[in-house]
DOKOL-636758 format. One record per residue (C-alpha): z, y, x; residue in one letter. Coordinates in steps of 0.1 Angstrom, whole numbers, plus 5000, padded with zeros to 4 digits. Example, Ala and Ser with C-alpha at 12.3 -4.5 7.8 and 13.67 -1.06 7.14 Angstrom:
REM residues 2
507849555123A 507149895137S 
This chain:
REM residues 539
607110344360A 604210584362E 602310324383R 602710054356G 605809884370T 608109744343D 611209954351C 614309994330V 617610184334V 620309924334A 623110174341F 622910534353V 625910774350E 624611134348H 628111294342Y 626511544318D 624511704346R 621411854329P 619111804359R 620111444363T 619811374326E 616311524325V 615111274351M 615910984328L 613511104301H 610610864296G 612510564310L 613710274289E 617510264289Q 619209944280L 622309954258P 625609934275R 628509684268R 631609844253E 635009714264L 638509814253A 641209854280Y 644709994275R 643810154242G 640610324254S 636910234251A 634810204282F 631110114288T 629709894315E 626309754324M 625409474300D 624309204325V 623208964297D 621009234281A 619309304315V 618708934321L 617308894285A 615009194289R 614009064324R 612209374338P 610509384372Q 612809664384V 616309764371A 618010094380L 621710044386V 623810344397D 627110344417E 626910004435L 630610024446A 631910074411H 634809854399S 634209714365N 636709744337V 639009434335P 637509174312G 634009234325S 631708964336R 632309044373N 635009244391T 632509464410K 629209614400R 627609484432W 628409134420Q 626409214388D 623509324410V 623708994429E 623208814396E 620109024388L 618608964422L 619208584418A 617308604386A 614308754403G 614909114391I 614409384418D 617209644418V 617310004429I 620910124434S 622910404450T 626010414471V 627810684490N 628610644527I 632310674520Q 632210354499H 631110124526L 633909884534E 633709894572S 634110274572L 637210294550G 639610374578D 637310624594V 636610804561V 640410814553E 641110974587S 638411244581I 639011324545T 642611214540G 641611014509V 641510634508R 638510504489Q 639610234464Q 636110134454E 634109984482T 631209754487V 630809504517P 628409634543D 626609294543E 625609344507V 623909674515V 622409554547R 620609274528R 618509534509A 614809514516D 614709894521Q 617310154526I 616610524521E 619010794533L 619211094510V 620111344536D 621211704530M 622911964552S 626512054543P 625412404536Q 622712304511A 625112064493L 627812334490R 625212574476R 624212314449R 627912274440M 628412654439A 625412674414H 627112424391G 624512144397N 627211884406V 630611984390Y 631512194360R 632312554369P 636112504365D 636112234392K 633812384418V 636312594437D 638812304440A 636112064452A 634712304478L 638112384493S 639312024495N 637011714498Y 633811904503F 634812124532R 632012184558P 633911974584G 634311674561N 630611684550L 629411714586T 631411414596A 630311204566L 626711304572R 626911184608E 628510854597L 625610804573A 623010884600L 624610644625L 625010364599W 621310384589V 620310404625A 622010064630D 620009934601R 616810064616V 617809904649D 618109564631E 614609604617Y 613409684652L 615009374668R 613609154640A 610109304646Y 610309254684R 611508904679G 608708814654E 606008964676H 607508844709R 607709184723V 609509164757S 608909524768K 611909754762I 611510014735W 614110284742G 614810384706S 618410454715R 620610434746E 621910084749R 623910024782I 624609674795V 627509634819V 627309334843G 630809194849L 631908944875T 635508904863G 636809114892G 639109414888P 636209654894E 634909564859G 637309814843R 635710094864T 632209984853L 633109974816I 634610324817R 631510454836R 629210294810A 631210444782A 630810794797R 627010734800L 626810624764A 628610934752E 625811154767K 623311014742G 623711014704A 624510674691G 624810514726G 626010164727E 627909964754V 627409584758L 629609414785A 628309074796V 629908814818Y 627408554831I 629008224841A 627307954861R 626507644842S 628007414868D 631407584862G 632407554899L 633107924901T 634808124874S 636508454868A 640208504859S 640508444821P 643308704821K 641108964837E 638208894814L 640608924784A 641709264796V 638209384801Q 637109244767R 640009444751T 639009754771L 635309744761V 636209684724E 638709974724D 635910194737L 633610094708G 631509834728G 631009464725T 631709174749F 629308884755H 629508564774H 626308414788V 625708094808V 623008094835G 622407954870D 620308254881D 622608544875I 620008834881P 617408654858A 620108584831A 621308944832L 617809094829L 616908844801A 620008954782F 619309324787A 615709284775R 616809064746G 619109344733V 616509614740N 618809784766A 617810094784T 620310094812Q 622209844833I 625509934851V 626509714881L 629109744907G 628409784944S 628409444962S 631709314975R 629809145004R 630509215040K 627509335061T 626908995077W 626808825044Q 623508995035Y 621708745057V 622008495028F 620108725004G 619909074990P 622609034963G 622609064925V 622509444924G 619409474946A 617609184929T 618209334894V 617109674906A 613909524921R 613009314890E 614109554863S 610709734860G 610010094850P 611510064815D 615109974825L 617310194846D 619910034869V 623110214880H 625010084910I 628610214908V 631010224937T 634510094934H 637610004954E 636509644961E 633209734979V 632509535011A 635909365010K 634209025009G 636108894980R 634108624962G 634808474928L 637608224927P 636907854924V 637307734889A 640607544884R 638807244869G 636707224901A 639607214925R 640606874939L 644206754938G 646406794969R 646706424975S 642906384975R 642506665000I 645206515023V 643406175022W 640106355028G 641406515060W 642906185071L 639506015066A 637606305082G 639706345113V 641706025117G 638905795106G 636405875134P 639305825160A 640205485146L 636505385144L 636005495180T 639005285191L 637604985172L 634105015186L 635205065222T 637304745221N 634504535207V 632504345232D 629304355212T 627304675216D 626004775182L 623705045195G 623805425191L 621905415157T 624405175141N 627305375155N 625905695139M 625605525105L 629205415107L 630305765115F 628105905087L 629805665063T 633205825072L 631706165066T 630606065031V 634105915025A 635806235036A 633506435012A 634306204983L 638006224989L 638706575001G 635606784996G 633406985019L 635807105046L 637106755056P 633606635056A 632406905079L 635406835102A 634406465101S 630806555111A 632006775140L 634606515153V 632106235149G 629406405168S 631806485197L 633106125198L 629505985197L 628506205226N 631606125247W 631905745242F 628505615231F 625805845245T 624705795281P 626105925304P 629405825287V 632606025292H 630606335297R 629506615274I 626006615289T 623206395274I 620706235297A 618006135272D 616406415252P 615906155223K 619706125220N 620006495217I 617606495188L 619506195173A 622806375174L 621406685160A 619806495131I 623206315126F 625006645122V 622406785099A 622306475077V 626106455077A 626506815066V 623706785039S 625106465025V 628706605026A 627606905006S 625806694979V 628706444976V 631306724975D 629306904947L 628906574927A 632606494931A 633706834919R 631406824889R 632706474880T 636306584883H 635706904863Q 633806724836A 636706484831A 639206764829R 637106974805L 636606674783R 640306614782A 641006984775E 638406994747S 639906694730E 643406854732I 642107184718L 640207004690S 643406824682F 645407144682L 642907324660A 642907044635G 646707044633N 646807424629V 644207414601L 646107134583R 649407314588G 650906994603E 652207134636T 655007384643S 654807644671L 657107444694E 654907134690A 651807334698L 653407484729L 654607144740E 651007014737R 649707304757V 652407254784R 651506884787E 647806954788T 647907204816F 650707044835G 653207324833M 657007304835E 657407524805S 655407734780A 656408034759A 654708264734L 655808624738L 655108904713E 655909274708R 655209534681A 653409784704S 652509854740D 655910034746I 658209794728D 660009514748P 658709154747W 660408894725T 660108524727C 658508374696A 658708014708G 659507824740R 659407464753V 660107294786G 662607344815Q 663607644835G 665007974826G 663508204799P 660708444807V 661208794795E 657808944805R 654308784810P 654408914846E 657408694854D 655408374847A 653308174871D 650308194847V 650008434817D 647208464792M 646808754767P 646608634731V 645408934711G 646709294717D 650509224715H 650908864723M 650908664755A 651108294763L 
């Protein structure tokens, strides 16, 4: 107001505190609206009067306050929303214990459940947040001097709600909450200015998960690292290949997701073909300061194919991002990721693939040796190559490789001079056979990959249609639990499907619903496939 801004007091409650009341002198105070409730008179902010006055800035105290029944809005923050929508800037106040997300935490600290709360999102939308910080000792001195409560209430307040331990915990909550707000500003600034360099304003630890059982060890290790720095944050990320041909166990990922959330972290799912690059891009995007990875599960000889994810991430991380390689029980056991279920070929196709890959070359050899016309070595190779491609289309890579091996041996024995011998007289034929094997293997790999992707795409499309159908029925309330379970059973080709639930981790499982044949399942572990659904339910 001293700078010429049109500022009015829309509502400020001074509770007869002289020092607070003195601060209102010289400011225009709008009249309040009087309301009668249960035989008593109450005053609330007159929203219509503020809108009619239309100042530049309105002072509105106690943002989390609940208005008297019969008021224009239920909550005062809703009144503030109206003023903001009308173009009036608002300066308001709120105590940390009145933020909705902190209700349970505040109750556990103070033993008092706050009935008046304001959604965090309302406060976070503020253009500017200023923390009025004071040490517990200074606040208790102010209270002892009578600056907050009347003398007859000071002793009771100091010995109950305003104990040093309570005040210290609430102060730390306020500092952490405001730090998150500052971090949001920092992320927005870095995004607007395209800053890729990491600014280590706080410890933010990214855990790279593969879906293997070692992920739990990595998450716990990252949580311990985060505890060493004030306000440390853990972000677990699983990076899936876009082709979907390898995938982690959904059950194991669900367990790891629950673990990281129980430890106060967050779980993220990212799609990327280059896993090291995707992991580093994610870490830099969230302004992480550390990355935690597990030691490689590769055997020694497998390093001829490349340095591995951990070594690549450490090399490319740069000086502003620390990389921790954590040992675990699965180190050097050579266990790779499982093939995604949708990428597996059916048993019948694999059988036909092996028949075409092994039996096909034998039948073709029998046919060609009984034909009087000599087609020539080149045409014979093309015919054997056709069988290799057919084996890849039907049964995948292994039958195709077997076809290439059997075909090369038969070509050498029956059609390459001198026949009926392993030796080859003409060096040109040696080159031709070598090219045949290389082309057969290359073509088989490409055809196998294409066949798996086509098969998986068809399966995923069918599953997405079913899930969309189920979601629509659930939202419309048209389908019972048994009908949903039956649809799930049909979609995934199971003999039976059941939904188990329990009240806590120590209580026994009970069956909420079941469809299909076979005996009842009493525990998730007894089923062929089980999937966690929340903390105390399993499908």
